[in-house]
BAFIRO-250739 format. One record per residue: residue in three letters; x, y, z of N, C-alpha, C, CB in turn. Coordinates in steps of 0.02 Angstrom, whole numbers, padded with zeros to 5 digits, always signed. Glycine has a CB too. Example, Ala and Ser with C-alpha at 12.3 -4.5 7.8 and 13.67 -1.06 7.14 Angstrom:
# BAFIRO-250739
ALA+00660-00284+00390+00615-00225+00390+00660-00165+00390+00565-00224+00452SER+00642-00112+00354+00684-00053+00357+00645+00002+00394+00704-00030+00286
This chain:
# BAFIRO-250739
UNK+00038-00070-00005-00006-00011-00013+00046+00056-00002-00073-00015+00047UNK+00092+00064+00051+00150+00118+00036+00165+00113-00017+00209+00118+00069UNK+00211+00061-00044+00236+00082-00127+00186+00118-00170+00254+00012-00174UNK+00131+00083-00172+00076+00125-00214+00062+00206-00207+00009+00095-00198UNK+00064+00226-00126+00055+00280-00119+00126+00325-00146+00031+00282-00052UNK+00170+00312-00124+00233+00330-00158+00253+00343-00237+00271+00284-00141UNK+00224+00291-00261+00204+00296-00330+00159+00354-00371+00173+00240-00336UNK+00105+00359-00327+00068+00419-00328+00083+00482-00317+00029+00415-00297UNK+00127+00467-00265+00150+00534-00256+00206+00564-00306+00174+00536-00187UNK+00237+00508-00335+00295+00543-00386+00277+00551-00448+00359+00506-00394UNK+00206+00537-00470+00170+00543-00521+00143+00631-00486+00109+00467-00534UNK+00113+00629-00441+00095+00702-00442+00127+00747-00444+00069+00721-00405UNK+00189+00751-00395+00271+00769-00404+00290+00793-00498+00324+00678-00378UNK+00283+00748-00519+00312+00760-00589+00262+00798-00629+00330+00694-00628UNK+00207+00776-00624+00145+00836-00648+00157+00899-00627+00072+00824-00619UNK+00166+00904-00572+00176+00978-00563+00240+01012-00573+00158+00995-00501UNK+00289+00973-00591+00349+01006-00597+00318+01022-00702+00438+00941-00567UNK+00300+00971-00729+00281+00986-00796+00235+01046-00805+00251+00927-00825UNK+00176+01054-00750+00155+01136-00755+00194+01175-00749+00114+01162-00716UNK+00252+01173-00686+00294+01228-00697+00331+01251-00755+00333+01223-00659UNK+00359+01204-00780+00389+01215-00839+00351+01250-00887+00409+01161-00862UNK+00302+01226-00913+00259+01243-00947+00238+01310-00953+00220+01211-00934UNK+00220+01324-00861+00211+01407-00852+00261+01466-00856+00188+01418-00788UNK+00320+01417-00852+00355+01473-00866+00378+01476-00934+00408+01479-00823UNK+00388+01429-00951+00382+01449-01043+00301+01497-01078+00380+01351-01092UNK+00248+01478-01064+00207+01527-01085+00208+01593-01047+00143+01501-01086UNK+00233+01612-00979+00216+01673-00947+00280+01725-01015+00239+01670-00835UNK+00342+01675-01025+00398+01706-01064+00382+01725-01139+00458+01657-01064UNK+00320+01693-01155+00300+01687-01227+00251+01757-01233+00255+01606-01244UNK+00228+01750-01179+00190+01827-01164+00226+01881-01158+00153+01832-01102UNK+00260+01869-01111+00318+01936-01112+00358+01950-01174+00378+01925-01056UNK+00357+01917-01214+00416+01911-01270+00327+01950-01313+00471+01799-01300UNK+00302+01927-01339+00264+01967-01362+00235+02023-01350+00238+01947-01369UNK+00243+02053-01293+00211+02121-01271+00275+02174-01294+00191+02122-01175UNK+00331+02136-01276+00386+02193-01294+00400+02181-01372+00464+02186-01246UNK+00377+02123-01421+00380+02153-01475+00347+02184-01523+00397+02131-01493UNK+00279+02194-01486+00226+02231-01479+00235+02315-01478+00198+02205-01419UNK+00267+02319-01400+00289+02398-01398+00333+02415-01458+00332+02417-01328UNK+00378+02384-01469+00438+02399-01504+00413+02413-01593+00495+02326-01491UNK+00372+02367-01592+00326+02380-01673+00282+02432-01667+00274+02315-01702UNK+00245+02437-01625+00182+02499-01602+00219+02560-01567+00117+02465-01537UNK+00280+02563-01526+00285+02602-01508+00267+02645-01456+00284+02608-01536UNK+00216+02590-01415+00178+02627-01373+00183+02536-01306+00081+02664-01425UNK+00180+02582-01244+00178+02538-01192+00142+02569-01146+00238+02517-01168UNK+00079+02560-01140+00035+02590-01089+00040+02566-01034-00027+02588-01101UNK+00016+02586-00984+00005+02557-00912-00031+02470-00926-00060+02621-00864UNK-00066+02483-00929-00124+02401-00929-00047+02341-00980-00248+02422-01018UNK-00027+02377-01025+00036+02319-01055+00092+02326-01008+00070+02336-01141UNK+00111+02356-00953+00166+02355-00928+00166+02322-00859+00188+02416-00931UNK+00087+02312-00839+00081+02286-00778+00045+02197-00812+00024+02348-00720UNK+00052+02190-00867+00044+02113-00897+00101+02090-00890+00023+02101-00970UNK+00153+02123-00928+00208+02107-00922+00253+02083-00870+00223+02141-00941UNK+00236+02146-00815+00280+02137-00747+00228+02069-00719+00281+02226-00682UNK+00174+02079-00744+00139+02010-00684+00172+01938-00729+00016+02004-00682UNK+00180+01914-00793+00211+01864-00806+00287+01845-00786+00202+01865-00862UNK+00323+01915-00794+00360+01890-00789+00381+01861-00703+00393+01928-00827UNK+00327+01906-00661+00335+01860-00599+00311+01803-00601+00311+01882-00545UNK+00264+01773-00630+00232+01706-00641+00285+01666-00657+00177+01703-00695UNK+00325+01688-00708+00379+01640-00708+00431+01650-00665+00405+01634-00768UNK+00460+01699-00641+00495+01712-00591+00477+01631-00496+00462+01812-00584UNK+00392+01637-00518+00371+01611-00458+00389+01515-00466+00280+01637-00448UNK+00361+01509-00546+00381+01466-00561+00445+01426-00567+00362+01473-00588UNK+00499+01454-00572+00564+01431-00581+00599+01427-00502+00603+01485-00634UNK+00565+01455-00442+00580+01464-00397+00521+01371-00374+00569+01554-00373UNK+00472+01373-00393+00456+01309-00388+00461+01241-00404+00429+01311-00392UNK+00502+01258-00457+00560+01216-00483+00606+01188-00429+00603+01257-00530UNK+00645+01235-00392+00681+01229-00356+00673+01193-00318+00693+01264-00341UNK+00618+01220-00276+00562+01188-00217+00552+01099-00225+00473+01229-00233UNK+00526+01098-00296+00514+01043-00296+00565+00976-00318+00465+01051-00326UNK+00633+01001-00344+00692+00971-00316+00704+00912-00278+00713+01008-00284UNK+00634+00940-00199+00680+00882-00148+00622+00859-00108+00750+00918-00089UNK+00540+00881-00135+00504+00847-00121+00491+00781-00114+00482+00863-00141UNK+00527+00750-00164+00543+00641-00143+00561+00633-00090+00609+00590-00179UNK+00605+00680-00052+00667+00657-00008+00638+00666+00058+00739+00702-00017UNK+00681+00654+00102+00650+00660+00189+00633+00714+00197+00696+00648+00253UNK+00682+00779+00166+00676+00843+00195+00606+00880+00132+00771+00886+00195UNK+00563+00856+00123+00513+00865+00073+00473+00930+00113+00464+00790+00058UNK+00476+00938+00156+00439+00975+00209+00453+01039+00202+00453+00956+00276UNK+00525+01046+00194+00563+01104+00153+00554+01136+00094+00616+01090+00142UNK+00536+01091+00060+00523+01102-00034+00455+01156-00007+00490+01000-00103UNK+00394+01116+00022+00320+01151+00026+00327+01207+00057+00264+01115+00064UNK+00379+01211+00102+00377+01293+00133+00392+01336+00098+00418+01313+00186UNK+00456+01295+00051+00475+01369-00008+00417+01379-00045+00543+01358-00074UNK+00368+01324-00069+00339+01333-00119+00269+01381-00095+00329+01262-00152UNK+00251+01382-00026+00207+01414+00002+00231+01516+00016+00198+01362+00072UNK+00299+01517+00003+00325+01576+00031+00328+01613-00049+00404+01564+00082UNK+00330+01548-00102+00357+01598-00177+00279+01598-00188+00420+01556-00259UNK+00211+01570-00171+00153+01585-00186+00143+01662-00164+00109+01536-00156UNK+00163+01685-00075+00144+01723-00046+00180+01781-00094+00155+01712+00025UNK+00238+01787-00108+00281+01823-00148+00232+01837-00207+00350+01784-00166UNK+00217+01785-00241+00188+01802-00314+00132+01841-00292+00164+01735-00367UNK+00071+01832-00249+00026+01859-00224+00030+01927-00218+00017+01833-00175UNK+00077+01941-00179+00103+02014-00155+00150+02052-00228+00165+02000-00074UNK+00153+02031-00238+00204+02040-00307+00131+02061-00349+00260+01950-00345UNK+00079+02025-00348+00024+02051-00435-00002+02117-00399-00072+01980-00469UNK-00014+02100-00314-00046+02153-00285-00015+02237-00294-00045+02131-00213UNK+00059+02242-00292+00083+02288-00282+00083+02313-00364+00145+02277-00240UNK+00086+02264-00417+00093+02289-00478+00028+02311-00501+00123+02243-00522UNK-00041+02282-00491-00088+02315-00504-00115+02362-00437-00132+02268-00531UNK-00082+02384-00411-00103+02442-00364-00120+02501-00390-00056+02459-00319UNK-00182+02539-00357-00206+02592-00410-00172+02654-00365-00305+02598-00426UNK-00109+02669-00392-00087+02729-00367-00137+02801-00345-00043+02744-00417UNK-00183+02806-00395-00237+02865-00385-00276+02870-00320-00290+02857-00437UNK-00285+02802-00289-00338+02812-00258-00305+02808-00150-00400+02741-00298UNK-00221+02788-00179-00207+02774-00099-00157+02820-00103-00184+02694-00067UNK-00132+02825-00048-00046+02865-00046+00003+02825-00015-00040+02941+00002UNK+00055+02837-00044+00106+02794-00022+00124+02834+00043+00166+02782-00077UNK+00113+02802+00106+00135+02799+00190+00187+02752+00180+00072+02767+00254UNK+00229+02752+00239+00250+02715+00281+00205+02667+00325+00283+02752+00312UNK+00165+02697+00342+00120+02642+00387+00068+02639+00365+00108+02651+00457UNK+00048+02654+00294-00004+02621+00262+00003+02538+00224-00021+02672+00211UNK-00067+02524+00213-00075+02446+00190-00021+02440+00120-00171+02428+00164UNK-00015+02505+00084+00047+02469+00021+00119+02452+00064+00074+02541-00054UNK+00127+02495+00116+00193+02473+00152+00191+02404+00177+00208+02516+00213UNK+00162+02384+00214+00153+02329+00216+00147+02277+00183+00128+02329+00234UNK+00097+02293+00131+00124+02228+00064+00183+02223+00042+00096+02233-00004UNK+00217+02286+00043+00284+02301+00017+00331+02259+00071+00300+02389+00013UNK+00335+02253+00130+00385+02233+00165+00361+02145+00152+00387+02272+00249UNK+00295+02119+00160+00254+02078+00143+00296+02033+00100+00197+02109+00114UNK+00291+02073+00027+00326+02055-00015+00411+02033-00022+00310+02095-00044UNK+00442+02073+00026+00488+02083+00013+00543+02017+00070+00488+02163+00015UNK+00494+02012+00129+00507+01959+00164+00495+01891+00125+00469+01965+00223UNK+00457+01879+00093+00416+01833+00078+00464+01792+00003+00333+01874+00064UNK+00475+01842-00033+00533+01850-00089+00589+01811-00070+00559+01924-00101UNK+00625+01863+00000+00691+01842+00015+00688+01768+00059+00728+01906+00057UNK+00645+01759+00074+00619+01686+00104+00623+01620+00048+00532+01697+00128UNK+00566+01640-00006+00582+01595-00046+00635+01594-00086+00542+01589-00074UNK+00670+01620-00101+00753+01641-00142+00797+01596-00091+00784+01748-00139UNK+00794+01610-00018+00840+01562+00026+00823+01500+00041+00851+01586+00087UNK+00747+01488+00031+00740+01416+00031+00745+01365-00027+00684+01408+00053UNK+00744+01412-00104+00777+01364-00154+00829+01360-00164+00765+01366-00204UNK+00863+01424-00131+00959+01414-00130+00966+01338-00084+01014+01501-00068UNK+00941+01335-00025+00951+01290+00016+00921+01224-00017+00923+01311+00080UNK+00865+01218-00031+00841+01160-00080+00886+01127-00129+00788+01183-00120UNK+00898+01166-00176+00965+01152-00214+01018+01126-00190+00989+01198-00237UNK+01053+01156-00124+01105+01128-00100+01092+01077-00056+01141+01171-00074UNK+01041+01050-00037+01015+00978-00019+01022+00919-00067+00945+00982-00006UNK+01022+00941-00126+01032+00873-00178+01092+00843-00141+01053+00891-00270UNK+01140+00888-00131+01208+00859-00109+01201+00816-00048+01261+00916-00093UNK+01147+00805-00026+01160+00762+00052+01165+00700+00046+01104+00766+00106UNK+01179+00674-00017+01175+00596-00032+01280+00596-00070+01082+00572-00116UNK+01294+00647-00055+01395+00650-00070+01422+00601-00056+01446+00699-00028UNK+01474+00566-00081+01475+00514-00072+01556+00529-00011+01471+00468-00150UNK+01552+00583-00012+01623+00602+00048+01601+00627+00113+01679+00670+00021UNK+01632+00622+00154+01592+00647+00217+01588+00723+00234+01622+00616+00279UNK+01656+00743+00212+01672+00803+00214+01636+00856+00166+01736+00799+00204UNK+01603+00846+00113+01558+00866+00076+01495+00867+00126+01555+00824+00013UNK+01493+00824+00157+01402+00832+00195+01413+00850+00234+01349+00779+00215UNK+01493+00861+00286+01490+00902+00334+01484+00986+00309+01551+00885+00376UNK+01520+00991+00267+01522+01090+00223+01451+01068+00202+01597+01122+00129UNK+01393+01055+00188+01336+01063+00161+01291+01103+00212+01311+00999+00141UNK+01294+01063+00271+01287+01082+00341+01296+01161+00361+01337+01040+00378UNK+01371+01178+00342+01380+01241+00358+01364+01285+00322+01430+01251+00370UNK+01352+01263+00243+01343+01298+00191+01253+01318+00204+01368+01251+00120UNK+01213+01288+00230+01134+01281+00236+01150+01359+00309+01092+01166+00270UNK+01197+01340+00359+01162+01396+00410+01193+01442+00368+01180+01402+00501UNK+01250+01461+00320+01274+01531+00303+01204+01539+00254+01363+01540+00260UNK+01168+01511+00215+01095+01524+00184+01040+01557+00235+01064+01449+00158UNK+01045+01518+00297+00990+01547+00333+01035+01615+00367+00951+01485+00393UNK+01072+01630+00388+01113+01695+00404+01089+01744+00354+01196+01686+00399UNK+01078+01736+00298+01091+01799+00258+01016+01847+00247+01124+01772+00179UNK+00951+01797+00275+00873+01827+00261+00879+01855+00343+00793+01756+00236UNK+00910+01814+00391+00896+01841+00478+00947+01911+00473+00933+01768+00558UNK+00996+01944+00433+01027+01973+00422+00966+02034+00406+01076+01942+00382UNK+00958+02029+00348+00916+02090+00306+00851+02091+00328+00911+02082+00224UNK+00831+02028+00353+00738+02047+00390+00738+02105+00417+00704+01997+00458UNK+00763+02093+00471+00753+02170+00525+00783+02231+00495+00797+02164+00605UNK+00798+02224+00443+00827+02308+00415+00757+02314+00366+00925+02313+00355UNK+00720+02262+00358+00656+02263+00325+00607+02302+00363+00631+02196+00314UNK+00580+02269+00414+00543+02279+00465+00556+02350+00495+00554+02225+00511UNK+00596+02365+00501+00623+02443+00528+00636+02485+00481+00687+02445+00566UNK+00627+02471+00419+00639+02530+00373+00690+02558+00362+00610+02574+00386UNK+00736+02512+00369+00795+02543+00365+00833+02557+00413+00789+02588+00341UNK+00803+02567+00493+00831+02599+00536+00880+02547+00586+00775+02637+00568UNK+00871+02474+00570+00932+02447+00591+00976+02411+00525+00914+02394+00651UNK+01052+02415+00558+01074+02436+00637+01073+02485+00645+01130+02425+00665UNK+01091+02501+00709+01107+02576+00720+01170+02615+00674+01126+02581+00800UNK+01182+02654+00686+01239+02697+00658+01295+02673+00669+01244+02759+00680UNK+01302+02673+00784+01357+02640+00793+01392+02572+00795+01362+02655+00829UNK+01342+02546+00744+01348+02467+00732+01349+02452+00656+01283+02424+00766UNK+01319+02495+00632+01334+02478+00550+01382+02452+00505+01332+02521+00523UNK+01453+02488+00536+01510+02466+00502+01522+02377+00489+01568+02498+00546UNK+01523+02371+00562+01515+02301+00567+01485+02240+00546+01506+02298+00600UNK+01408+02281+00548+01360+02248+00531+01358+02233+00460+01309+02277+00551UNK+01396+02266+00435+01387+02259+00350+01450+02231+00329+01374+02335+00305UNK+01511+02244+00356+01562+02192+00357+01544+02104+00366+01606+02216+00416UNK+01512+02115+00420+01497+02039+00437+01451+02001+00375+01451+02035+00514UNK+01403+02053+00361+01355+02027+00319+01400+02009+00242+01290+02087+00313UNK+01444+02058+00226+01483+02027+00188+01526+01980+00176+01498+02049+00180UNK+01548+01963+00229+01614+01893+00239+01549+01842+00237+01679+01888+00337UNK+01493+01856+00249+01446+01792+00245+01418+01771+00168+01379+01807+00292UNK+01406+01827+00128+01384+01820+00071+01453+01779+00033+01359+01892+00043UNK+01523+01804+00055+01571+01775+00009+01572+01700+00038+01648+01816+00009UNK+01572+01686+00096+01562+01615+00116+01505+01563+00101+01562+01618+00177UNK+01449+01602+00071+01409+01575+00045+01415+01555-00008+01373+01597+00048UNK+01435+01618-00042+01462+01590-00129+01486+01527-00145+01524+01628-00157UNK+01546+01549-00104+01603+01499-00105+01568+01427-00108+01653+01506-00036UNK+01537+01417-00054+01476+01347-00018+01455+01329-00097+01379+01381+00049UNK+01424+01383-00120+01363+01366-00187+01402+01346-00233+01314+01430-00222UNK+01484+01357-00238+01513+01335-00309+01558+01276-00288+01558+01399-00351UNK+01598+01287-00245+01637+01235-00230+01592+01184-00222+01679+01244-00177UNK+01560+01148-00164+01518+01097-00127+01502+01078-00207+01446+01125-00062UNK+01458+01091-00251+01429+01044-00313+01495+01025-00375+01358+01097-00356UNK+01541+01069-00381+01582+01072-00410+01630+00991-00379+01605+01148-00403UNK+01662+00993-00307+01667+00945-00279+01637+00891-00287+01663+00957-00238UNK+01595+00887-00288+01527+00813-00299+01536+00789-00352+01442+00826-00304UNK+01535+00824-00408+01532+00814-00465+01619+00786-00498+01498+00882-00492UNK+01651+00801-00458+01718+00778-00469+01706+00697-00448+01777+00824-00419UNK+01703+00711-00385+01722+00640-00343+01684+00578-00359+01708+00648-00265UNK+01620+00604-00387+01575+00546-00417+01578+00539-00485+01504+00554-00403UNK+01603+00585-00542+01648+00548-00597+01705+00498-00587+01681+00596-00632UNK+01763+00519-00541+01805+00478-00518+01758+00406-00495+01847+00517-00458UNK+01741+00412-00448+01667+00339-00436+01671+00321-00476+01586+00342-00428UNK+01621+00350-00533+01602+00300-00570+01655+00266-00626+01544+00324-00599UNK+01713+00287-00648+01770+00273-00670+01787+00212-00642+01815+00321-00660UNK+01785+00230-00585+01818+00155-00544+01782+00118-00513+01867+00161-00491UNK+01736+00118-00524+01677+00069-00514+01673+00006-00534+01627+00089-00539UNK+01676-00047-00505+01678-00111-00531+01613-00123-00583+01679-00162-00470UNK+01609-00151-00651+01576-00180-00685+01530-00221-00692+01597-00191-00701UNK+01449-00230-00691+01412-00267-00660+01448-00345-00662+01343-00258-00690UNK+01413-00380-00615+01433-00452-00586+01374-00494-00618+01434-00458-00492UNK+01385-00535-00672+01326-00583-00687+01379-00646-00667+01288-00580-00779UNK+01327-00691-00634+01346-00753-00615+01311-00801-00634+01351-00757-00557UNK+01326-00864-00678+01272-00905-00696+01295-00949-00679+01246-00912-00754UNK+01243-00953-00622+01242-01053-00583+01220-01088-00601+01218-01082-00525UNK+01165-01075-00669+01154-01122-00687+01120-01110-00764+01121-01152-00636UNK+01112-01160-00800+01089-01133-00882+01005-01089-00857+01071-01229-00956UNK+00983-01102-00803+00904-01071-00790+00921-01018-00724+00835-01145-00762UNK+00972-01013-00712+00968-00966-00662+01011-00894-00675+00991-01004-00599UNK+01022-00844-00669+01057-00793-00672+01066-00736-00615+01037-00771-00722UNK+01124-00725-00588+01112-00674-00521+01143-00607-00569+01169-00700-00428UNK+01106-00556-00549+01138-00494-00585+01151-00445-00513+01078-00453-00654UNK+01199-00429-00502+01215-00359-00459+01230-00302-00500+01277-00365-00411UNK+01196-00245-00484+01194-00183-00504+01211-00126-00448+01130-00175-00532UNK+01236-00091-00477+01290-00033-00422+01269+00032-00449+01391-00040-00431UNK+01289+00083-00399+01279+00150-00425+01213+00168-00456+01326+00162-00472UNK+01228+00187-00529+01172+00237-00565+01116+00191-00572+01194+00273-00643UNK+01155+00128-00602+01102+00092-00625+01057+00060-00583+01123+00052-00662UNK+01080+00041-00522+01036+00018-00468+00978+00049-00442+01068+00011-00421UNK+01027+00118-00441+00961+00184-00394+00908+00198-00475+01022+00306-00354UNK+00909+00176-00546+00873+00186-00576+00840+00117-00574+00894+00216-00627UNK+00852+00058-00572+00802+00001-00561+00762+00028-00510+00832-00072-00541UNK+00790+00044-00458+00725+00051-00385+00670+00095-00405+00756+00093-00304UNK+00699+00151-00437+00648+00190-00417+00613+00196-00484+00671+00256-00381UNK+00620+00159-00550+00569+00121-00592+00517+00064-00555+00613+00082-00646UNK+00533+00040-00503+00528+00007-00475+00455+00021-00404+00597+00002-00468UNK+00488+00081-00393+00441+00112-00361+00376+00132-00400+00471+00166-00334UNK+00402+00181-00441+00363+00224-00486+00285+00163-00539+00442+00266-00550UNK+00322+00109-00538+00286+00054-00565+00243+00015-00525+00326+00014-00592UNK+00269+00033-00448+00248-00028-00405+00268-00109-00413+00180-00027-00409UNK+00324-00124-00457+00345-00188-00451+00409-00208-00410+00353-00207-00512UNK+00443-00253-00418+00496-00275-00400+00545-00259-00418+00498-00318-00402UNK+00612-00240-00413+00657-00230-00447+00666-00293-00503+00710-00216-00401UNK+00669-00349-00490+00673-00405-00519+00610-00403-00592+00662-00464-00455UNK+00566-00404-00566+00512-00384-00632+00530-00324-00662+00433-00372-00611UNK+00575-00272-00639+00586-00208-00691+00640-00235-00739+00615-00130-00650UNK+00695-00265-00727+00749-00300-00751+00720-00342-00818+00779-00348-00690UNK+00657-00390-00798+00646-00452-00832+00613-00421-00877+00614-00512-00799UNK+00562-00349-00870+00521-00335-00913+00565-00299-00968+00464-00299-00883UNK+00624-00259-00958+00681-00250-00993+00698-00285-01039+00723-00250-00964UNK+00711-00333-01017+00738-00401-01059+00693-00416-01110+00746-00469-01014UNK+00634-00413-01097+00564-00444-01127+00556-00389-01186+00488-00446-01065UNK+00555-00338-01159+00561-00293-01234+00626-00280-01279+00542-00219-01219UNK+00674-00291-01244+00745-00284-01290+00754-00351-01336+00820-00278-01234UNK+00723-00412-01316+00717-00476-01357+00656-00470-01416+00700-00541-01302UNK+00623-00426-01418+00560-00409-01459+00601-00373-01517+00496-00358-01416UNK+00664-00329-01516+00690-00278-01554+00731-00337-01602+00737-00214-01508
């Protein structure tokens, strides 16, 4: 029963990913058409500009959703769904700001517009940080322990960035106090540099290590104990693919391999 549920969940996630990809494509196409019309006609009305900004916001939300969906099949899937929720909140507030009627409301720091602006900034920052973290979490199966340990450091650095920025948003830039600003921004710059270092170095190191392991991995072992039975041992990517296909089709690994052999014999 749990295997069938997992297979159904995987199919649902794949469907959501497909929708997100098509949403990005359609939104970019609409934006391009509006841009072409603006260049040809020489006019860019208020409605056209708002539609263009809205479609760009939808495309950005869909890209973030794809980052969050990258880990929803793993044990840390809760982080992915939280990221999708933050992205949705950022999209809604962005749409409200884009279509805001400035003729009827005054832009005041204590007004509704400012509160929506702060909500958009905080939710957008949280969505970006969670998307960054979710992509980094793909390295949690890295073959070396030091990469996995460094991943924990990278996640802490990613969490520090919005922690330092959100108070500034909430206080309208009044935080940190003038006496502390120099140290604060220097510390923030150091965190950004270390964050960028981890973001670049860890995936590259993982790719290099996995490439070396793949080259040094032993070939699949086939032992023929008799004319009727064959024992096949798969490792690495081949084993992972067979197991994923077994879960998706609610079959055993042996049934998946047998069906592949049957298809190959028909060719």
